[in-house]
Backbone as a printed PyTorch tensor [residue, N CA C, xyz], in Angstrom:
tensor([[[  83.4300,  187.0970,  -99.9930],
         [  83.4870,  188.4760, -100.4000],
         [  82.1980,  188.8080, -101.1520]],

        [[  81.5590,  189.9140, -100.7990],
         [  80.3320,  190.3480, -101.4590],
         [  80.7050,  191.3110, -102.5680]],

        [[  80.1490,  191.0660, -103.7520],
         [  80.4730,  191.8740, -104.9170],
         [  79.1890,  192.2600, -105.6220]],

        [[  79.0790,  193.5220, -106.0240],
         [  77.9570,  193.9490, -106.8510],
         [  78.4230,  193.9930, -108.2950]],

        [[  77.6190,  193.4230, -109.1780],
         [  77.9670,  193.3770, -110.5940],
         [  76.7890,  193.9130, -111.3870]],

        [[  77.0650,  194.7680, -112.3520],
         [  76.0360,  195.2700, -113.2410],
         [  76.3150,  194.7270, -114.6290]],

        [[  75.3520,  194.0330, -115.1960],
         [  75.5000,  193.4680, -116.5260],
         [  74.5700,  194.1860, -117.4830]],

        [[  75.0930,  194.4800, -118.6680],
         [  74.2930,  195.1040, -119.7060],
         [  74.3060,  194.1770, -120.9050]],

        [[  73.1420,  193.7440, -121.3340],
         [  73.0180,  192.8250, -122.4450],
         [  73.0880,  193.6080, -123.7450]],

        [[  74.1350,  193.3340, -124.5620],
         [  74.3080,  194.0470, -125.8200],
         [  73.3810,  193.4900, -126.8900]],

        [[  73.4760,  192.2030, -127.1400],
         [  72.6520,  191.5410, -128.1410],
         [  71.9900,  190.3440, -127.5090]],

        [[  70.9240,  189.8770, -128.1220],
         [  70.3020,  188.6670, -127.6320],
         [  71.2140,  187.4910, -127.9330]],

        [[  71.5010,  186.6980, -126.9230],
         [  72.3360,  185.5120, -127.0840],
         [  71.4390,  184.2970, -126.9450]],

        [[  71.5150,  183.4150, -127.9210],
         [  70.7000,  182.2150, -127.8900],
         [  71.3660,  181.1850, -126.9940]],

        [[  70.6410,  180.7070, -125.9930],
         [  71.1780,  179.7320, -125.0470],
         [  70.5070,  178.4020, -125.3060]],

        [[  71.3260,  177.3520, -125.4350],
         [  70.8050,  176.0110, -125.7100],
         [  71.2000,  175.0900, -124.5690]],

        [[  70.3260,  174.1430, -124.2250],
         [  70.6680,  173.1070, -123.2490],
         [  71.1960,  171.9010, -124.0030]],

        [[  72.1570,  171.1720, -123.3840],
         [  72.6450,  169.9670, -124.0430],
         [  71.6860,  168.8160, -123.7710]],

        [[  71.9730,  167.6400, -124.3400],
         [  71.0700,  166.4990, -124.2500],
         [  70.7790,  166.0890, -122.8040]],

        [[  71.7730,  166.1660, -121.9390],
         [  71.5960,  165.7330, -120.5540],
         [  71.0370,  166.8430, -119.6780]],

        [[  70.8310,  168.0120, -120.2540],
         [  70.2730,  169.1490, -119.5250],
         [  71.1400,  169.5640, -118.3350]],

        [[  72.4810,  169.3590, -118.4400],
         [  73.3850,  169.6600, -117.3270],
         [  73.9280,  171.0830, -117.4220]],

        [[  74.6400,  171.3690, -118.4750],
         [  75.3170,  172.6560, -118.6080],
         [  74.6590,  173.4950, -119.6840]],

        [[  74.8760,  174.7770, -119.6000],
         [  74.4020,  175.6860, -120.6400],
         [  75.5820,  175.9840, -121.5420]],

        [[  75.3900,  175.7590, -122.8380],
         [  76.4780,  176.0100, -123.7890],
         [  76.5300,  177.4860, -124.1290]],

        [[  77.7130,  178.0020, -124.1900],
         [  77.9030,  179.3910, -124.6010],
         [  77.8740,  179.4450, -126.1230]],

        [[  77.5620,  180.5980, -126.6570],
         [  77.6190,  180.7350, -128.1050],
         [  79.0580,  180.5390, -128.5460]],

        [[  79.2310,  179.9100, -129.6940],
         [  80.5700,  179.5640, -130.1620],
         [  81.3900,  180.8170, -130.4370]],

        [[  82.6690,  180.7490, -130.0790],
         [  83.5640,  181.8670, -130.3460],
         [  83.9800,  181.8040, -131.8010]],

        [[  83.8900,  182.9200, -132.4530],
         [  84.2940,  182.9890, -133.8500],
         [  85.7780,  183.3040, -133.9240]],

        [[  86.4890,  182.5970, -134.7870],
         [  87.8970,  182.8970, -135.0050],
         [  87.9780,  184.2070, -135.7780]],

        [[  88.9150,  185.0580, -135.4170],
         [  88.9950,  186.3560, -136.0920],
         [  89.4680,  186.2120, -137.5400]],

        [[  88.8730,  187.0130, -138.4060],
         [  89.3060,  187.0390, -139.8050],
         [  90.5340,  187.9370, -139.9020]],

        [[  91.2250,  187.8540, -141.0320],
         [  92.4060,  188.6920, -141.2310],
         [  92.0440,  190.1720, -141.1720]],

        [[  90.8650,  190.4970, -141.7000],
         [  90.4160,  191.8930, -141.7060],
         [  90.1630,  192.3910, -140.2850]],

        [[  89.4610,  191.5870, -139.4630],
         [  89.1860,  192.0200, -138.0890],
         [  90.4680,  192.0410, -137.2550]],

        [[  91.4070,  191.1420, -137.5350],
         [  92.7040,  191.1650, -136.8500],
         [  93.4420,  192.4640, -137.1580]],

        [[  93.4000,  192.8740, -138.4070],
         [  94.0880,  194.1030, -138.8110],
         [  93.4550,  195.3240, -138.1520]],

        [[  92.1230,  195.3410, -138.0810],
         [  91.4270,  196.4510, -137.4260],
         [  91.7810,  196.4870, -135.9350]],

        [[  91.7810,  195.3230, -135.2960],
         [  92.1400,  195.2430, -133.8760],
         [  93.5840,  195.6840, -133.6560]],

        [[  94.4830,  195.2750, -134.5490],
         [  95.8960,  195.6570, -134.4540],
         [  96.0430,  197.1750, -134.5240]],

        [[  95.3500,  197.8060, -135.4590],
         [  95.4210,  199.2580, -135.5990],
         [  94.8550,  199.9640, -134.3610]],

        [[  93.7640,  199.4260, -133.8160],
         [  93.1590,  200.0010, -132.6190],
         [  94.1270,  199.9150, -131.4350]],

        [[  94.7780,  198.7660, -131.2700],
         [  95.7380,  198.5770, -130.1790],
         [  96.9340,  199.5100, -130.3590]],

        [[  97.4190,  199.6400, -131.5990],
         [  98.5590,  200.5330, -131.8590],
         [  98.2130,  201.9830, -131.5220]],

        [[  97.0180,  202.4390, -131.8870],
         [  96.6060,  203.8090, -131.5770],
         [  96.5670,  204.0290, -130.0700]],

        [[  96.0090,  203.0430, -129.3400],
         [  95.9490,  203.1610, -127.8930],
         [  97.3560,  203.2180, -127.2900]],

        [[  98.2320,  202.3090, -127.7320],
         [  99.5960,  202.2510, -127.1830],
         [ 100.3770,  203.5370, -127.4670]],

        [[ 100.1530,  204.1080, -128.6410],
         [ 100.8340,  205.3600, -128.9880],
         [ 100.4840,  206.4570, -127.9790]],

        [[  99.1930,  206.5880, -127.6740],
         [  98.7520,  207.5930, -126.6950],
         [  99.2080,  207.2110, -125.2830]],

        [[  99.1360,  205.9270, -124.9570],
         [  99.4960,  205.4480, -123.6200],
         [ 100.9700,  205.6970, -123.3120]],

        [[ 101.8440,  205.3590, -124.2640],
         [ 103.2960,  205.5120, -124.0570],
         [ 103.6610,  206.9860, -123.9070]],

        [[ 102.9820,  207.8690, -124.6550],
         [ 103.2660,  209.3060, -124.5460],
         [ 102.9340,  209.8490, -123.1620]],

        [[ 101.9350,  209.2510, -122.4980],
         [ 101.4950,  209.7520, -121.1960],
         [ 102.2710,  209.1530, -120.0260]],

        [[ 103.1370,  208.1870, -120.2920],
         [ 103.9430,  207.6230, -119.2090],
         [ 104.9150,  208.6890, -118.7260]],

        [[ 105.0440,  208.8610, -117.4190],
         [ 105.8350,  209.9690, -116.8800],
         [ 107.3360,  209.8340, -117.1340]],

        [[ 107.8580,  210.6090, -118.0770],
         [ 109.2900,  210.7500, -118.3100],
         [ 110.0520,  209.4850, -118.6210]],

        [[ 109.4220,  208.4740, -119.1170],
         [ 110.1020,  207.2120, -119.4090],
         [ 110.1480,  206.9880, -120.9170]],

        [[ 111.2190,  206.3850, -121.3680],
         [ 111.3540,  206.0300, -122.7750],
         [ 110.9140,  204.5810, -122.9580]],

        [[ 109.7580,  204.3760, -123.5570],
         [ 109.2590,  203.0340, -123.8150],
         [ 109.0900,  202.8260, -125.3070]],

        [[ 109.4300,  201.6240, -125.7390],
         [ 109.1920,  201.2360, -127.1220],
         [ 108.2280,  200.0580, -127.1070]],

        [[ 107.5230,  199.8940, -128.2090],
         [ 106.6090,  198.7600, -128.3120],
         [ 106.5980,  198.2570, -129.7470]],

        [[ 106.2950,  196.9800, -129.8730],
         [ 106.1920,  196.3280, -131.1710],
         [ 104.8960,  195.5260, -131.1600]],

        [[ 104.0460,  195.7430, -132.1460],
         [ 102.7700,  195.0470, -132.2390],
         [ 102.7810,  194.2350, -133.5220]],

        [[ 102.4450,  192.9430, -133.4090],
         [ 102.4260,  192.0810, -134.5970],
         [ 101.3450,  191.0110, -134.4440]],

        [[ 100.9950,  190.4160, -135.5710],
         [ 100.0070,  189.3270, -135.5780],
         [ 100.7660,  188.0120, -135.7580]],

        [[ 100.4340,  187.0520, -134.8950],
         [ 101.0630,  185.7350, -134.9730],
         [ 100.0550,  184.6890, -134.5160]],

        [[  99.7940,  183.6940, -135.3370],
         [  98.8530,  182.6020, -135.0190],
         [  97.4780,  183.1130, -134.5950]],

        [[  96.9320,  184.0640, -135.3380],
         [  95.6100,  184.6470, -135.0770],
         [  95.5280,  185.3600, -133.7230]],

        [[  96.6780,  185.7330, -133.1640],
         [  96.7520,  186.5230, -131.9400],
         [  97.5210,  187.8020, -132.2260]],

        [[  97.2780,  188.8170, -131.4180],
         [  98.0570,  190.0520, -131.5140],
         [  99.0720,  190.0160, -130.3780]],

        [[ 100.3400,  190.0940, -130.7270],
         [ 101.4090,  190.0740, -129.7330],
         [ 101.9670,  191.4780, -129.5740]],

        [[ 102.0680,  191.9320, -128.3250],
         [ 102.5980,  193.2530, -128.0210],
         [ 103.8190,  193.0650, -127.1280]],

        [[ 104.9690,  193.5430, -127.6060],
         [ 106.1960,  193.5280, -126.8080],
         [ 106.5390,  194.9670, -126.4560]],

        [[ 106.6910,  195.2310, -125.1660],
         [ 107.0820,  196.5650, -124.7030],
         [ 108.4030,  196.4540, -123.9650]],

        [[ 109.1800,  197.5170, -124.0330],
         [ 110.4360,  197.5510, -123.2980],
         [ 110.8070,  199.0050, -123.0440]],

        [[ 111.5990,  199.2220, -122.0230],
         [ 112.0370,  200.5690, -121.7190],
         [ 112.6510,  200.6460, -120.3380]],

        [[ 113.0630,  201.8560, -119.9970],
         [ 113.6690,  202.0930, -118.6910],
         [ 112.6280,  201.9210, -117.5860]],

        [[ 113.0670,  201.4400, -116.4510],
         [ 112.2250,  201.3400, -115.2650],
         [ 110.8640,  200.7150, -115.5760]],

        [[ 110.8910,  199.5750, -116.2420],
         [ 109.6560,  198.9080, -116.6640],
         [ 108.9740,  198.1450, -115.5290]],

        [[ 109.6230,  198.0800, -114.3780],
         [ 109.0820,  197.3250, -113.2480],
         [ 107.6990,  197.7700, -112.8250]],

        [[ 107.4310,  199.0650, -112.8650],
         [ 106.1120,  199.5240, -112.4320],
         [ 105.0220,  199.1580, -113.4430]],

        [[ 105.3920,  198.8610, -114.6990],
         [ 104.4050,  198.3780, -115.6730],
         [ 104.1800,  196.8720, -115.5570]],

        [[ 105.0950,  196.1900, -114.8700],
         [ 104.9320,  194.7550, -114.6490],
         [ 104.1850,  194.5280, -113.3400]],

        [[ 104.5830,  195.2330, -112.2900],
         [ 103.9130,  195.1070, -111.0080],
         [ 104.3390,  193.8580, -110.2550]],

        [[ 103.7600,  193.6780, -109.0750],
         [ 104.0690,  192.5270, -108.2280],
         [ 103.5500,  191.2630, -108.8970]],

        [[ 104.4570,  190.3620, -109.2190],
         [ 104.1430,  189.0910, -109.8790],
         [ 103.2870,  189.2740, -111.1300]],

        [[ 103.4970,  190.3720, -111.8380],
         [ 102.8330,  190.5890, -113.1170],
         [ 101.4100,  191.0880, -113.0400]],

        [[ 100.9900,  191.5970, -111.8770],
         [  99.6030,  192.0400, -111.7320],
         [  99.2690,  193.2080, -112.6630]],

        [[ 100.1520,  194.1960, -112.7490],
         [  99.8980,  195.3460, -113.6140],
         [  99.9450,  194.9150, -115.0770]],

        [[ 100.9030,  194.0560, -115.4180],
         [ 101.0150,  193.5350, -116.7760],
         [  99.7240,  192.8200, -117.1730]],

        [[  99.1890,  191.9730, -116.2920],
         [  97.9400,  191.2550, -116.5890],
         [  96.7660,  192.2200, -116.7470]],

        [[  96.7360,  193.2720, -115.9310],
         [  95.6670,  194.2620, -116.0480],
         [  95.7670,  195.0140, -117.3760]],

        [[  96.9930,  195.4040, -117.7560],
         [  97.1870,  196.0820, -119.0470],
         [  96.7970,  195.1630, -120.2050]],

        [[  97.1390,  193.8850, -120.0810],
         [  96.7740,  192.9270, -121.1290],
         [  95.2540,  192.8320, -121.2490]],

        [[  94.5450,  192.8220, -120.1200],
         [  93.0860,  192.7770, -120.1380],
         [  92.5100,  194.0330, -120.7960]],

        [[  93.0910,  195.1810, -120.5000],
         [  92.6420,  196.4330, -121.1260],
         [  92.8410,  196.3690, -122.6350]],

        [[  94.0160,  195.8860, -123.0670],
         [  94.2920,  195.7740, -124.5040],
         [  93.3240,  194.8010, -125.1720]],

        [[  92.9880,  193.7070, -124.4960],
         [  92.0100,  192.7650, -125.0450],
         [  90.6510,  193.4210, -125.2070]],

        [[  90.2300,  194.1900, -124.2020],
         [  88.9380,  194.8770, -124.2880],
         [  88.9280,  195.9050, -125.4160]],

        [[  90.0250,  196.6180, -125.5840],
         [  90.1240,  197.6120, -126.6550],
         [  90.0790,  196.9330, -128.0190]],

        [[  90.7980,  195.8370, -128.1640],
         [  90.8580,  195.1360, -129.4490],
         [  89.5110,  194.5290, -129.8260]],

        [[  88.7190,  194.1340, -128.8440],
         [  87.4540,  193.4460, -129.1050],
         [  86.2280,  194.3390, -128.9230]],

        [[  86.4550,  195.6330, -128.8380],
         [  85.3790,  196.5700, -128.5320],
         [  84.2250,  196.5120, -129.5320]],

        [[  84.4950,  196.5340, -130.8050],
         [  83.4250,  196.6620, -131.8030],
         [  83.3430,  195.4690, -132.7440]],

        [[  83.5620,  194.2730, -132.2110],
         [  83.5260,  193.1020, -133.0870],
         [  82.9180,  191.9050, -132.3620]],

        [[  82.3360,  190.9960, -133.1420],
         [  81.7860,  189.7620, -132.5800],
         [  82.8650,  188.6980, -132.4640]],

        [[  83.9410,  188.8690, -133.2150],
         [  85.0160,  187.8870, -133.2270],
         [  85.9670,  188.1580, -132.0730]],

        [[  86.4570,  187.1140, -131.4620],
         [  87.3180,  187.2360, -130.2800],
         [  88.7780,  187.2730, -130.7100]],

        [[  89.3940,  188.4370, -130.5850],
         [  90.8140,  188.6010, -130.8680],
         [  91.5580,  188.5750, -129.5480]],

        [[  92.6180,  187.7910, -129.4830],
         [  93.3890,  187.6610, -128.2490],
         [  94.6490,  188.5130, -128.3400]],

        [[  94.8620,  189.3530, -127.3290],
         [  96.0530,  190.1980, -127.2660],
         [  96.9360,  189.6750, -126.1340]],

        [[  98.1990,  189.4070, -126.4510],
         [  99.1630,  188.9310, -125.4630],
         [ 100.2330,  189.9940, -125.2850]],

        [[ 100.4080,  190.4610, -124.0610],
         [ 101.3570,  191.5210, -123.7490],
         [ 102.5540,  190.9470, -123.0100]],

        [[ 103.7400,  191.3610, -123.4270],
         [ 104.9740,  190.9660, -122.7490],
         [ 105.8160,  192.2250, -122.5700]],

        [[ 106.2520,  192.4600, -121.3450],
         [ 107.0510,  193.6500, -121.0640],
         [ 108.4460,  193.2090, -120.6440]],

        [[ 109.4330,  193.5640, -121.4540],
         [ 110.8290,  193.2880, -121.1320],
         [ 111.1520,  191.8190, -120.9450]],

        [[ 110.4760,  190.9220, -121.6540],
         [ 110.7460,  189.4920, -121.5370],
         [ 110.2810,  188.8840, -120.2240]],

        [[ 109.3750,  189.5650, -119.5190],
         [ 108.9150,  189.1040, -118.2090],
         [ 108.2500,  187.7240, -118.2780]],

        [[ 107.4160,  187.5030, -119.2890],
         [ 106.6610,  186.2480, -119.3380],
         [ 107.5820,  185.0360, -119.4800]],

        [[ 108.6330,  185.1550, -120.2890],
         [ 109.5700,  184.0340, -120.4410],
         [ 110.2880,  183.7590, -119.1150]],

        [[ 110.7030,  184.8400, -118.4400],
         [ 111.3880,  184.6920, -117.1470],
         [ 110.4490,  184.0740, -116.1220]],

        [[ 109.2090,  184.5330, -116.0690],
         [ 108.2280,  184.0120, -115.1040],
         [ 107.9230,  182.5450, -115.3890]],

        [[ 107.8250,  182.1850, -116.6740],
         [ 107.5610,  180.7900, -117.0340],
         [ 108.6980,  179.8890, -116.5550]],

        [[ 109.9290,  180.3340, -116.7520],
         [ 111.0890,  179.5570, -116.3020],
         [ 111.0910,  179.4270, -114.7810]],

        [[ 110.7860,  180.5330, -114.0670],
         [ 110.7230,  180.4990, -112.6040],
         [ 109.6410,  179.5320, -112.1150]],

        [[ 108.4860,  179.5330, -112.7780],
         [ 107.3920,  178.6450, -112.3750],
         [ 107.7350,  177.1800, -112.6320]],

        [[ 108.4440,  176.9060, -113.7290],
         [ 108.8620,  175.5280, -114.0000],
         [ 109.8570,  175.0550, -112.9510]],

        [[ 110.7770,  175.9360, -112.5400],
         [ 111.7200,  175.5880, -111.4730],
         [ 110.9790,  175.3590, -110.1550]],

        [[ 109.9890,  176.2110, -109.8660],
         [ 109.1800,  176.0480, -108.6660],
         [ 108.4430,  174.7070, -108.6960]],

        [[ 107.9040,  174.3530, -109.8460],
         [ 107.1830,  173.0840, -109.9880],
         [ 108.0930,  171.9040, -109.6550]],

        [[ 109.3270,  171.9330, -110.1580],
         [ 110.2680,  170.8540, -109.8650],
         [ 110.5890,  170.7820, -108.3720]],

        [[ 110.8030,  171.9340, -107.7360],
         [ 111.1060,  171.9560, -106.3000],
         [ 109.9290,  171.4410, -105.4750]],

        [[ 108.7230,  171.8790, -105.8250],
         [ 107.5230,  171.4520, -105.0990],
         [ 107.3180,  169.9510, -105.2600]],

        [[ 107.5030,  169.4350, -106.4750],
         [ 107.3560,  167.9990, -106.7130],
         [ 108.3540,  167.2150, -105.8660]],

        [[ 109.5890,  167.6850, -105.7920],
         [ 110.5990,  167.0370, -104.9610],
         [ 110.2110,  167.0250, -103.4930]],

        [[ 109.6770,  168.1360, -103.0140],
         [ 109.2460,  168.2390, -101.6180],
         [ 108.0700,  167.3060, -101.3340]],

        [[ 107.1060,  167.2350, -102.2580],
         [ 105.9410,  166.3680, -102.0890],
         [ 106.3770,  164.9040, -102.0500]],

        [[ 107.2820,  164.5150, -102.9320],
         [ 107.7740,  163.1340, -102.9620],
         [ 108.5380,  162.8080, -101.6790]],

        [[ 109.3340,  163.7520, -101.2190],
         [ 110.1590,  163.5430, -100.0220],
         [ 109.3090,  163.4600,  -98.7490]],

        [[ 108.3560,  164.3930,  -98.5870],
         [ 107.5570,  164.4540,  -97.3540],
         [ 106.2760,  163.6310,  -97.4190]],

        [[ 105.8780,  163.2330,  -98.6350],
         [ 104.6280,  162.4870,  -98.8570],
         [ 103.3910,  163.2690,  -98.3880]],

        [[ 103.4810,  164.5970,  -98.4170],
         [ 102.3600,  165.4630,  -98.0550],
         [ 102.0400,  166.3930,  -99.2130]],

        [[ 100.7590,  166.6880,  -99.3810],
         [ 100.3250,  167.6200, -100.4250],
         [ 100.7640,  169.0410, -100.0860]],

        [[ 101.0120,  169.8220, -101.1290],
         [ 101.3710,  171.2300, -100.9580],
         [ 100.3920,  172.0740, -101.7610]],

        [[  99.8290,  173.0810, -101.1010],
         [  98.9300,  174.0180, -101.7610],
         [  99.6990,  175.3090, -101.9970]],

        [[  99.7550,  175.7430, -103.2380],
         [ 100.4890,  176.9510, -103.5930],
         [  99.6050,  178.1810, -103.4080]],

        [[ 100.2190,  179.3390, -103.4610],
         [  99.4960,  180.6000, -103.3330],
         [  98.5970,  180.8100, -104.5620]],

        [[  97.6190,  181.6990, -104.4570],
         [  96.7480,  181.9620, -105.6150],
         [  97.5520,  182.4120, -106.8320]],

        [[  97.1620,  181.9060, -107.9950],
         [  97.8420,  182.2290, -109.2570],
         [  96.8070,  182.4490, -110.3420]],

        [[  97.2630,  183.0820, -111.4110],
         [  96.3960,  183.2420, -112.5820],
         [  96.2890,  181.9070, -113.3030]],

        [[  95.3110,  181.7690, -114.1530],
         [  95.1280,  180.5170, -114.8930],
         [  96.3480,  180.2210, -115.7630]],

        [[  96.9540,  181.2500, -116.3190],
         [  98.1550,  181.0850, -117.1460],
         [  99.2930,  180.4730, -116.3320]],

        [[  99.4940,  180.9640, -115.1150],
         [ 100.5710,  180.4540, -114.2680],
         [ 100.2770,  179.0390, -113.7910]],

        [[  99.0210,  178.7570, -113.4290],
         [  98.6590,  177.3950, -113.0030],
         [  98.8620,  176.4060, -114.1410]],

        [[  98.5300,  176.8370, -115.3510],
         [  98.6790,  175.9540, -116.5110],
         [ 100.1460,  175.5690, -116.7250]],

        [[ 101.0560,  176.5040, -116.5040],
         [ 102.4880,  176.2170, -116.6660],
         [ 102.9110,  175.1160, -115.6950]],

        [[ 102.4760,  175.2320, -114.4410],
         [ 102.8550,  174.2280, -113.4400],
         [ 102.1590,  172.8980, -113.7150]],

        [[ 100.8680,  172.9280, -114.0600],
         [ 100.1600,  171.6980, -114.4220],
         [ 100.9110,  170.9720, -115.5410]],

        [[ 101.2640,  171.7060, -116.5770],
         [ 101.9410,  171.1110, -117.7410],
         [ 103.2930,  170.5240, -117.3600]],

        [[ 104.0490,  171.2390, -116.5520],
         [ 105.3760,  170.7740, -116.1410],
         [ 105.2800,  169.4940, -115.3100]],

        [[ 104.3200,  169.4350, -114.3930],
         [ 104.2210,  168.2820, -113.4970],
         [ 103.4460,  167.1160, -114.0970]],

        [[ 102.8350,  167.3240, -115.2480],
         [ 102.1720,  166.2280, -115.9450],
         [ 103.1900,  165.1710, -116.3550]],

        [[ 104.4250,  165.6020, -116.5930],
         [ 105.4930,  164.7000, -116.9960],
         [ 105.9840,  163.8450, -115.8310]],

        [[ 105.7410,  164.2760, -114.6020],
         [ 106.2350,  163.5870, -113.4180],
         [ 105.2840,  162.4400, -113.0450]],

        [[ 105.7610,  161.1810, -113.0410],
         [ 104.8710,  160.0400, -112.7690],
         [ 104.5210,  159.8710, -111.2810]],

        [[ 105.1640,  160.6170, -110.3910],
         [ 104.9410,  160.4220, -108.9540],
         [ 103.9770,  161.4190, -108.3250]],

        [[ 103.6680,  162.5160, -109.0180],
         [ 102.7660,  163.5240, -108.4610],
         [ 101.6550,  163.8620, -109.4480]],

        [[ 100.5640,  164.3940, -108.9070],
         [  99.5010,  164.9320, -109.7580],
         [  99.0740,  166.2750, -109.2040]],

        [[  98.4300,  167.0720, -110.0480],
         [  98.0300,  168.4220, -109.6620],
         [  96.5420,  168.6250, -109.9080]],

        [[  95.9570,  169.4960, -109.1210],
         [  94.5950,  169.9580, -109.3610],
         [  94.4380,  171.3400, -108.7370]],

        [[  93.4100,  172.0470, -109.1680],
         [  93.1770,  173.4010, -108.6780],
         [  91.9660,  173.4150, -107.7610]],

        [[  92.0130,  174.2930, -106.7560],
         [  90.8880,  174.4520, -105.8430],
         [  90.5710,  175.9390, -105.7000]],

        [[  89.3570,  176.2280, -105.2670],
         [  88.9620,  177.6160, -105.0330],
         [  88.3890,  178.2630, -106.2690]],

        [[  88.0900,  179.5440, -106.1250],
         [  87.5070,  180.3170, -107.2250],
         [  88.3850,  181.5260, -107.4910]],

        [[  88.3460,  181.9950, -108.7370],
         [  89.1240,  183.1760, -109.1150],
         [  88.6940,  184.3500, -108.2510]],

        [[  89.5450,  185.2060, -107.8490],
         [  90.9660,  185.3030, -108.1310],
         [  91.8340,  184.5530, -107.1190]],

        [[  91.2060,  183.7810, -106.2320],
         [  91.9530,  183.0670, -105.2060],
         [  92.0950,  181.5800, -105.5060]],

        [[  92.1060,  181.2210, -106.7730],
         [  92.2400,  179.8190, -107.1650],
         [  93.6820,  179.3880, -106.9550]],

        [[  93.8460,  178.2190, -106.3000],
         [  95.1710,  177.7240, -105.9310],
         [  95.4350,  176.3790, -106.5770]],

        [[  96.6900,  176.0580, -106.6930],
         [  97.1120,  174.7840, -107.2580],
         [  97.5800,  173.8800, -106.1270]],

        [[  97.1600,  172.6070, -106.1530],
         [  97.5490,  171.6280, -105.1430],
         [  98.3850,  170.5550, -105.8350]],

        [[  99.5440,  170.2640, -105.2720],
         [ 100.4220,  169.2040, -105.7780],
         [ 100.3870,  168.0840, -104.7630]],

        [[  99.9900,  166.8670, -105.2010],
         [  99.8540,  165.7240, -104.3130],
         [ 100.6080,  164.5310, -104.8460]],

        [[ 100.8700,  163.5750, -103.9490],
         [ 101.5410,  162.3340, -104.3130],
         [ 100.5410,  161.4000, -104.9620]],

        [[ 100.9220,  160.7450, -106.0610],
         [ 100.0350,  159.7480, -106.6840],
         [  99.9860,  158.5160, -105.7940]],

        [[  98.8340,  157.8830, -105.7510],
         [  98.6840,  156.6830, -104.9090],
         [  98.8830,  155.4270, -105.7040]]])
């Protein structure tokens, strides 16, 4: 796929080579201070207030809080399916927008996690069940299985679940957004 990308350099970033001259290290991410977390929280709340008002005829509630240096946003309401989208695509896009809004005017990286109607817990449970079924199939057929493209969050859930299984191992192939997880039999 051919993609055009326009990059705008905000500040000069110092790039250093490591001793082996292999990889380029990124500038270290700064943990957010309590003050910057509070500013980001207020910015996210202002955005959500305007966003919820513009939703067509739906009653949505939201709760924004700080937990473990992250901002957690829980939304719920009638007909929330269109805010979740197919396999959480809309939810992930909204989460990315909230992250960009929260980090707009700061050097510190604040992470915003969005959950709509308990979707993430349900999806995590479904992925763990899928991991068990796939592992059983791989052990039974002795053939590798490549899953459909998933987000890094979803792949991590399956990787973590199957790490406990002594008969299979997992790895990822491809590039985002088409990165896939492969479950294979250990030799």
